[in-house]
KOLLOFI-263161 format. One record per residue (C-alpha): x, y, z negated. Coordinates in steps of 0.25 Angstrom, whole numbers. Example, Ala and Ser with C-alpha at 12.3 -4.5 7.8 and 13.67 -1.06 7.14 Angstrom:
<rs>
<u->49 v->-18 w->-31>
<u->55 v->-4 w->-29>
</rs>
This chain:
<rs>
<u->-435 v->-29 w->-651>
<u->-434 v->-18 w->-640>
<u->-423 v->-8 w->-645>
<u->-419 v->3 w->-636>
<u->-406 v->2 w->-629>
<u->-394 v->5 w->-638>
<u->-387 v->16 w->-638>
<u->-376 v->22 w->-646>
<u->-376 v->19 w->-661>
<u->-383 v->25 w->-671>
<u->-373 v->21 w->-681>
<u->-363 v->28 w->-672>
<u->-370 v->41 w->-676>
<u->-371 v->36 w->-690>
<u->-356 v->39 w->-690>
<u->-357 v->53 w->-685>
<u->-345 v->59 w->-695>
<u->-336 v->48 w->-693>
<u->-336 v->50 w->-676>
<u->-334 v->63 w->-678>
<u->-321 v->62 w->-684>
<u->-317 v->52 w->-676>
<u->-322 v->59 w->-664>
<u->-312 v->71 w->-669>
<u->-299 v->63 w->-669>
<u->-302 v->56 w->-654>
<u->-304 v->71 w->-648>
<u->-295 v->79 w->-655>
<u->-306 v->88 w->-663>
<u->-297 v->89 w->-675>
<u->-285 v->92 w->-667>
<u->-288 v->100 w->-657>
<u->-292 v->116 w->-655>
<u->-306 v->123 w->-658>
<u->-316 v->121 w->-647>
<u->-319 v->137 w->-640>
<u->-334 v->139 w->-643>
<u->-338 v->137 w->-631>
<u->-330 v->123 w->-629>
<u->-340 v->113 w->-632>
<u->-336 v->101 w->-643>
<u->-332 v->88 w->-640>
<u->-344 v->78 w->-638>
<u->-339 v->70 w->-648>
<u->-346 v->55 w->-642>
<u->-342 v->43 w->-643>
<u->-347 v->33 w->-630>
<u->-334 v->25 w->-630>
<u->-332 v->11 w->-633>
<u->-318 v->3 w->-634>
<u->-316 v->-14 w->-634>
<u->-307 v->-16 w->-641>
<u->-305 v->-30 w->-638>
<u->-302 v->-42 w->-646>
<u->-297 v->-30 w->-657>
<u->-300 v->-37 w->-670>
<u->-310 v->-30 w->-681>
<u->-298 v->-25 w->-690>
<u->-292 v->-18 w->-677>
<u->-304 v->-13 w->-673>
<u->-308 v->-5 w->-684>
<u->-294 v->1 w->-687>
<u->-295 v->7 w->-672>
<u->-308 v->12 w->-675>
<u->-303 v->19 w->-685>
<u->-289 v->24 w->-678>
<u->-294 v->27 w->-663>
<u->-305 v->23 w->-659>
<u->-315 v->32 w->-669>
<u->-304 v->43 w->-667>
<u->-303 v->41 w->-651>
<u->-317 v->43 w->-649>
<u->-322 v->27 w->-647>
<u->-338 v->23 w->-650>
<u->-336 v->11 w->-651>
<u->-328 v->-2 w->-650>
<u->-331 v->-14 w->-643>
<u->-326 v->-26 w->-650>
<u->-323 v->-40 w->-647>
<u->-333 v->-51 w->-651>
<u->-332 v->-55 w->-666>
<u->-341 v->-68 w->-666>
<u->-332 v->-81 w->-669>
<u->-327 v->-88 w->-655>
<u->-318 v->-98 w->-651>
<u->-304 v->-99 w->-655>
<u->-292 v->-95 w->-646>
<u->-282 v->-85 w->-643>
<u->-289 v->-80 w->-628>
<u->-299 v->-68 w->-628>
<u->-312 v->-75 w->-626>
<u->-313 v->-81 w->-637>
<u->-320 v->-70 w->-643>
<u->-329 v->-72 w->-634>
<u->-332 v->-87 w->-636>
<u->-342 v->-90 w->-649>
<u->-340 v->-98 w->-658>
<u->-350 v->-93 w->-668>
<u->-356 v->-79 w->-671>
<u->-348 v->-78 w->-686>
<u->-341 v->-64 w->-684>
<u->-327 v->-71 w->-685>
<u->-318 v->-70 w->-675>
<u->-301 v->-68 w->-671>
<u->-304 v->-53 w->-671>
<u->-308 v->-52 w->-688>
<u->-319 v->-56 w->-699>
<u->-332 v->-51 w->-698>
<u->-328 v->-42 w->-712>
<u->-318 v->-36 w->-702>
<u->-327 v->-34 w->-691>
<u->-335 v->-27 w->-701>
<u->-327 v->-21 w->-707>
<u->-321 v->-16 w->-691>
<u->-339 v->-9 w->-688>
<u->-336 v->-1 w->-702>
<u->-323 v->5 w->-699>
<u->-327 v->9 w->-683>
<u->-341 v->13 w->-689>
<u->-331 v->24 w->-698>
<u->-322 v->28 w->-684>
<u->-334 v->30 w->-678>
<u->-333 v->17 w->-668>
<u->-345 v->7 w->-664>
<u->-342 v->-5 w->-664>
<u->-348 v->-14 w->-650>
<u->-346 v->-31 w->-655>
<u->-344 v->-40 w->-640>
<u->-356 v->-49 w->-645>
<u->-353 v->-62 w->-636>
<u->-368 v->-68 w->-634>
<u->-371 v->-75 w->-623>
<u->-360 v->-87 w->-625>
<u->-353 v->-94 w->-636>
<u->-339 v->-102 w->-630>
<u->-334 v->-109 w->-620>
<u->-328 v->-121 w->-626>
<u->-330 v->-136 w->-622>
<u->-323 v->-140 w->-633>
<u->-329 v->-138 w->-648>
<u->-320 v->-128 w->-657>
<u->-321 v->-118 w->-670>
<u->-323 v->-105 w->-670>
<u->-313 v->-93 w->-674>
<u->-323 v->-94 w->-686>
<u->-321 v->-110 w->-689>
<u->-335 v->-111 w->-682>
<u->-334 v->-125 w->-674>
<u->-341 v->-124 w->-660>
<u->-344 v->-132 w->-647>
<u->-347 v->-126 w->-633>
<u->-363 v->-125 w->-633>
<u->-362 v->-127 w->-651>
<u->-358 v->-119 w->-661>
<u->-364 v->-125 w->-675>
<u->-374 v->-113 w->-681>
<u->-375 v->-106 w->-669>
<u->-377 v->-111 w->-656>
<u->-381 v->-126 w->-651>
<u->-384 v->-130 w->-638>
<u->-394 v->-142 w->-644>
<u->-403 v->-129 w->-648>
<u->-401 v->-124 w->-632>
<u->-394 v->-112 w->-635>
<u->-385 v->-112 w->-622>
<u->-387 v->-111 w->-609>
<u->-382 v->-123 w->-600>
<u->-385 v->-116 w->-585>
<u->-383 v->-130 w->-577>
<u->-374 v->-124 w->-567>
<u->-363 v->-133 w->-565>
<u->-352 v->-137 w->-568>
<u->-353 v->-129 w->-584>
<u->-364 v->-121 w->-584>
<u->-354 v->-111 w->-579>
<u->-359 v->-98 w->-573>
<u->-356 v->-98 w->-557>
<u->-363 v->-89 w->-549>
<u->-366 v->-75 w->-556>
<u->-375 v->-71 w->-544>
<u->-385 v->-79 w->-555>
<u->-391 v->-76 w->-565>
<u->-394 v->-87 w->-571>
<u->-383 v->-92 w->-573>
<u->-375 v->-79 w->-577>
<u->-385 v->-79 w->-589>
<u->-386 v->-94 w->-592>
<u->-373 v->-102 w->-588>
<u->-360 v->-101 w->-596>
<u->-349 v->-91 w->-596>
<u->-336 v->-97 w->-591>
<u->-341 v->-110 w->-601>
<u->-346 v->-100 w->-613>
<u->-358 v->-110 w->-620>
<u->-370 v->-100 w->-615>
<u->-379 v->-95 w->-625>
<u->-395 v->-96 w->-621>
<u->-397 v->-81 w->-623>
<u->-412 v->-83 w->-619>
<u->-414 v->-93 w->-632>
<u->-421 v->-86 w->-644>
<u->-412 v->-94 w->-654>
<u->-399 v->-91 w->-646>
<u->-403 v->-75 w->-647>
<u->-408 v->-76 w->-661>
<u->-393 v->-81 w->-666>
<u->-386 v->-70 w->-654>
<u->-396 v->-59 w->-662>
<u->-390 v->-61 w->-674>
<u->-375 v->-62 w->-671>
<u->-376 v->-47 w->-667>
<u->-385 v->-42 w->-678>
<u->-373 v->-50 w->-688>
<u->-363 v->-42 w->-679>
<u->-373 v->-29 w->-682>
<u->-373 v->-29 w->-696>
<u->-358 v->-27 w->-697>
<u->-361 v->-15 w->-691>
<u->-357 v->-15 w->-677>
<u->-365 v->-6 w->-665>
<u->-367 v->-16 w->-652>
<u->-361 v->-26 w->-643>
<u->-355 v->-30 w->-631>
<u->-364 v->-42 w->-627>
<u->-354 v->-51 w->-619>
<u->-359 v->-55 w->-607>
<u->-371 v->-50 w->-608>
<u->-372 v->-54 w->-593>
<u->-373 v->-68 w->-596>
<u->-383 v->-67 w->-605>
<u->-399 v->-64 w->-597>
<u->-402 v->-50 w->-601>
<u->-414 v->-52 w->-608>
<u->-408 v->-65 w->-618>
<u->-397 v->-53 w->-621>
<u->-408 v->-42 w->-623>
<u->-417 v->-50 w->-633>
<u->-405 v->-52 w->-642>
<u->-401 v->-36 w->-641>
<u->-415 v->-30 w->-642>
<u->-415 v->-39 w->-656>
<u->-401 v->-30 w->-662>
<u->-402 v->-18 w->-670>
<u->-407 v->-5 w->-663>
<u->-393 v->2 w->-658>
<u->-386 v->-8 w->-657>
<u->-377 v->-6 w->-644>
<u->-376 v->-16 w->-634>
<u->-368 v->-17 w->-621>
<u->-370 v->-29 w->-613>
<u->-359 v->-37 w->-605>
<u->-364 v->-39 w->-590>
<u->-352 v->-38 w->-579>
<u->-360 v->-32 w->-566>
<u->-356 v->-41 w->-555>
<u->-360 v->-37 w->-541>
<u->-373 v->-45 w->-537>
<u->-374 v->-52 w->-551>
<u->-388 v->-51 w->-554>
<u->-386 v->-50 w->-569>
<u->-381 v->-36 w->-571>
<u->-379 v->-26 w->-582>
<u->-393 v->-18 w->-580>
<u->-400 v->-29 w->-584>
<u->-393 v->-27 w->-600>
<u->-396 v->-12 w->-600>
<u->-411 v->-14 w->-606>
<u->-404 v->-19 w->-619>
<u->-390 v->-10 w->-620>
<u->-378 v->-6 w->-612>
<u->-370 v->-14 w->-602>
<u->-355 v->-13 w->-598>
<u->-354 v->-9 w->-584>
<u->-342 v->-17 w->-578>
<u->-343 v->-11 w->-566>
<u->-337 v->1 w->-571>
<u->-322 v->-2 w->-573>
<u->-323 v->-12 w->-560>
<u->-326 v->-1 w->-553>
<u->-318 v->9 w->-559>
<u->-306 v->0 w->-559>
<u->-307 v->0 w->-545>
<u->-308 v->16 w->-543>
<u->-297 v->19 w->-551>
<u->-287 v->9 w->-543>
<u->-292 v->16 w->-531>
<u->-291 v->28 w->-537>
<u->-306 v->34 w->-535>
<u->-306 v->40 w->-547>
<u->-320 v->48 w->-545>
<u->-327 v->35 w->-542>
<u->-325 v->30 w->-556>
<u->-330 v->43 w->-561>
<u->-342 v->40 w->-553>
<u->-346 v->27 w->-560>
<u->-358 v->23 w->-564>
<u->-365 v->33 w->-556>
<u->-370 v->22 w->-548>
<u->-384 v->12 w->-549>
<u->-373 v->0 w->-550>
<u->-371 v->4 w->-564>
<u->-377 v->3 w->-578>
<u->-383 v->16 w->-582>
<u->-374 v->26 w->-590>
<u->-379 v->24 w->-601>
<u->-380 v->9 w->-602>
<u->-365 v->5 w->-597>
<u->-354 v->4 w->-605>
<u->-340 v->5 w->-594>
<u->-326 v->0 w->-598>
<u->-314 v->0 w->-589>
<u->-312 v->-13 w->-594>
<u->-314 v->-23 w->-602>
<u->-308 v->-38 w->-609>
<u->-315 v->-44 w->-596>
<u->-311 v->-36 w->-585>
<u->-297 v->-34 w->-589>
<u->-294 v->-49 w->-591>
<u->-303 v->-49 w->-577>
<u->-296 v->-37 w->-570>
<u->-309 v->-32 w->-563>
<u->-304 v->-17 w->-570>
<u->-291 v->-10 w->-574>
<u->-285 v->-15 w->-586>
<u->-276 v->-11 w->-597>
<u->-260 v->-13 w->-588>
<u->-269 v->-3 w->-574>
<u->-263 v->5 w->-583>
<u->-267 v->22 w->-577>
<u->-279 v->19 w->-569>
<u->-284 v->11 w->-582>
<u->-282 v->22 w->-590>
<u->-288 v->30 w->-580>
<u->-300 v->22 w->-578>
<u->-302 v->22 w->-594>
<u->-301 v->39 w->-592>
<u->-312 v->38 w->-581>
<u->-322 v->29 w->-591>
<u->-320 v->39 w->-600>
<u->-321 v->50 w->-592>
<u->-333 v->48 w->-585>
<u->-347 v->47 w->-591>
<u->-353 v->33 w->-586>
<u->-356 v->22 w->-597>
<u->-350 v->21 w->-609>
<u->-336 v->17 w->-608>
<u->-326 v->7 w->-616>
<u->-312 v->9 w->-618>
<u->-307 v->-8 w->-618>
<u->-293 v->-11 w->-627>
<u->-288 v->-26 w->-627>
<u->-275 v->-31 w->-627>
<u->-264 v->-35 w->-617>
<u->-263 v->-48 w->-610>
<u->-257 v->-54 w->-598>
<u->-266 v->-69 w->-599>
<u->-282 v->-64 w->-596>
<u->-287 v->-75 w->-609>
<u->-275 v->-71 w->-620>
<u->-282 v->-66 w->-633>
<u->-277 v->-54 w->-642>
<u->-266 v->-57 w->-650>
<u->-269 v->-66 w->-662>
<u->-262 v->-72 w->-675>
<u->-259 v->-87 w->-679>
<u->-273 v->-89 w->-681>
<u->-278 v->-83 w->-667>
<u->-286 v->-71 w->-674>
<u->-282 v->-58 w->-666>
<u->-272 v->-48 w->-669>
<u->-276 v->-34 w->-673>
<u->-276 v->-23 w->-661>
<u->-265 v->-15 w->-662>
<u->-262 v->-3 w->-653>
<u->-248 v->0 w->-649>
<u->-244 v->14 w->-648>
<u->-241 v->18 w->-635>
<u->-254 v->10 w->-630>
<u->-259 v->15 w->-619>
<u->-256 v->13 w->-603>
<u->-241 v->13 w->-600>
<u->-239 v->2 w->-610>
<u->-235 v->-11 w->-607>
<u->-241 v->-20 w->-616>
<u->-239 v->-36 w->-618>
<u->-249 v->-48 w->-621>
<u->-259 v->-45 w->-632>
<u->-254 v->-32 w->-636>
<u->-267 v->-24 w->-637>
<u->-267 v->-12 w->-627>
<u->-276 v->-3 w->-632>
<u->-280 v->6 w->-622>
<u->-292 v->12 w->-629>
<u->-278 v->18 w->-635>
<u->-272 v->23 w->-623>
<u->-271 v->39 w->-623>
<u->-281 v->42 w->-612>
<u->-291 v->31 w->-617>
<u->-291 v->37 w->-628>
<u->-289 v->50 w->-625>
<u->-302 v->48 w->-616>
<u->-310 v->44 w->-625>
<u->-311 v->56 w->-632>
<u->-312 v->63 w->-620>
<u->-325 v->56 w->-619>
<u->-330 v->58 w->-633>
<u->-326 v->73 w->-632>
<u->-334 v->75 w->-619>
<u->-346 v->65 w->-622>
<u->-359 v->63 w->-611>
<u->-353 v->77 w->-605>
<u->-356 v->74 w->-589>
<u->-345 v->76 w->-581>
<u->-345 v->89 w->-575>
<u->-332 v->95 w->-568>
<u->-326 v->85 w->-556>
<u->-314 v->84 w->-548>
<u->-305 v->76 w->-539>
<u->-290 v->75 w->-535>
<u->-287 v->62 w->-525>
<u->-287 v->53 w->-538>
<u->-288 v->63 w->-547>
<u->-301 v->67 w->-555>
<u->-307 v->76 w->-565>
<u->-319 v->78 w->-572>
<u->-326 v->86 w->-584>
<u->-339 v->81 w->-595>
<u->-344 v->92 w->-600>
<u->-337 v->102 w->-603>
<u->-330 v->92 w->-612>
<u->-320 v->88 w->-604>
<u->-311 v->83 w->-593>
<u->-302 v->71 w->-587>
<u->-291 v->73 w->-575>
<u->-289 v->59 w->-571>
<u->-279 v->57 w->-560>
<u->-280 v->43 w->-551>
<u->-268 v->47 w->-543>
<u->-254 v->42 w->-542>
<u->-249 v->57 w->-544>
<u->-251 v->67 w->-555>
<u->-262 v->76 w->-553>
<u->-260 v->92 w->-556>
<u->-272 v->100 w->-556>
<u->-283 v->109 w->-561>
<u->-296 v->103 w->-561>
<u->-309 v->107 w->-566>
<u->-314 v->106 w->-580>
<u->-328 v->110 w->-587>
<u->-318 v->111 w->-599>
<u->-320 v->126 w->-605>
<u->-307 v->134 w->-604>
<u->-296 v->128 w->-616>
<u->-285 v->119 w->-618>
<u->-288 v->105 w->-619>
<u->-278 v->91 w->-623>
<u->-277 v->80 w->-613>
<u->-284 v->68 w->-622>
<u->-276 v->60 w->-613>
<u->-265 v->64 w->-615>
<u->-266 v->61 w->-631>
<u->-274 v->63 w->-641>
<u->-273 v->79 w->-645>
<u->-265 v->82 w->-657>
<u->-267 v->93 w->-671>
<u->-256 v->102 w->-672>
<u->-261 v->103 w->-690>
<u->-273 v->104 w->-695>
<u->-271 v->120 w->-691>
<u->-260 v->117 w->-681>
<u->-257 v->131 w->-675>
<u->-255 v->126 w->-662>
<u->-269 v->118 w->-662>
<u->-270 v->104 w->-657>
<u->-258 v->97 w->-649>
<u->-261 v->89 w->-636>
<u->-254 v->77 w->-633>
<u->-252 v->82 w->-619>
<u->-253 v->96 w->-611>
<u->-265 v->104 w->-616>
<u->-272 v->109 w->-601>
<u->-280 v->121 w->-599>
<u->-296 v->122 w->-595>
<u->-295 v->135 w->-586>
<u->-307 v->141 w->-580>
<u->-312 v->125 w->-579>
<u->-300 v->119 w->-574>
<u->-287 v->113 w->-581>
<u->-275 v->111 w->-574>
<u->-269 v->95 w->-576>
<u->-257 v->88 w->-573>
<u->-262 v->71 w->-573>
<u->-252 v->59 w->-570>
<u->-256 v->52 w->-560>
<u->-267 v->40 w->-565>
<u->-269 v->48 w->-576>
<u->-280 v->57 w->-584>
<u->-280 v->70 w->-593>
<u->-294 v->72 w->-601>
<u->-297 v->86 w->-608>
<u->-309 v->86 w->-619>
<u->-316 v->99 w->-627>
<u->-311 v->89 w->-639>
<u->-295 v->93 w->-637>
<u->-293 v->107 w->-634>
<u->-280 v->111 w->-636>
<u->-274 v->124 w->-642>
<u->-272 v->135 w->-632>
</rs>
């Protein structure tokens, strides 16, 4: 059946009271001085997501309550929930054995409980769905939940004899050899992963049943893993049978000169725009911050309303095509700029430290992933040992910018200012951000569309109340900055930023 392109889920609107409570904490509304009559209220939007890579269901539920909801995140992207092959590596989660919702990240009941907990915190849940392929194992085995399998036979689910898999005939092993050949990309195997014949109605029926089962737990939508490797019409045939309002975002990596492009997947959902992170990386390393703010304006990008953008994800941090947590200050600036500008829907990434690109998260003796535990001093200055949770979504500047974006909403970019490797931009009358990509401290008066008054720099840390009715009003973690006559005097150290918004007013 035909349905309209999915927009932000109605379920979020039905949870308005939870959202408002969470946002009050996110932007410091409970702690800040009342706005003057002519100062606009914070927009209280929630259009930022976070990928909690390889986090268990229990840990995600707690994080939704403790940090994601209060910080202003709108949704969380989880790792795949289906039964998978055994092994310590991260990629075992992307090799399905069955569609039972039992994995090393938790049980079906724990998944359902997490979804309910996140919804109570005003956070939607988007699940990574692996529907292009099954395992890449040549030898038979037993999956996480005890299901037997072989490379092309999954009892009760798929059978090679029934025609459930593609065999494209490309030597030596049916693997993709030429990404300029659309047939190979979508009918051959991706690194030996048994490729499902997604054009067959029987295969589509089973995939729809799996996705509907996940939705029955209250999940809001799906990231379609390896969507590029399925013909767009096959994906559409599956997606269009899901309930209206199901959020869909397809993983389609844009490659120069390749025939399979992200635009082919927009009629039935949104798509990750990989080009944003790759190009932002080069611009930031080259000191061209202004160009980052202009990304997405050209015809070579997806329309803003269809694009999900990111600084890094679990593949790019291992492949080195984008900035990642070890890059420190440039990585932080990339996240600040992603959240400051208006193109696309930003997705913050949060994973664990590694030196071996195949290494999985820390696990117990049975192979179950241990619950994430964020260090108190999580941030770009910290040295992370292998296996430690990096928790980029909690980094002071990243979390502060999520609240900033929540406050400014979809206000257009107004005043702009540039000076060498530094720039400032305002969004409507609700927020201003100043970014210093240079090697020296920036001291300047920059233009702003904020109304006159004192504001907290939310990147210095959260605003704190002086007391229930404290005589001194709220306290800024850093120095309060005063806007006068359309300008604000700032002092921004090299490789850092300052952000002010109407939800974090200071006294005085």
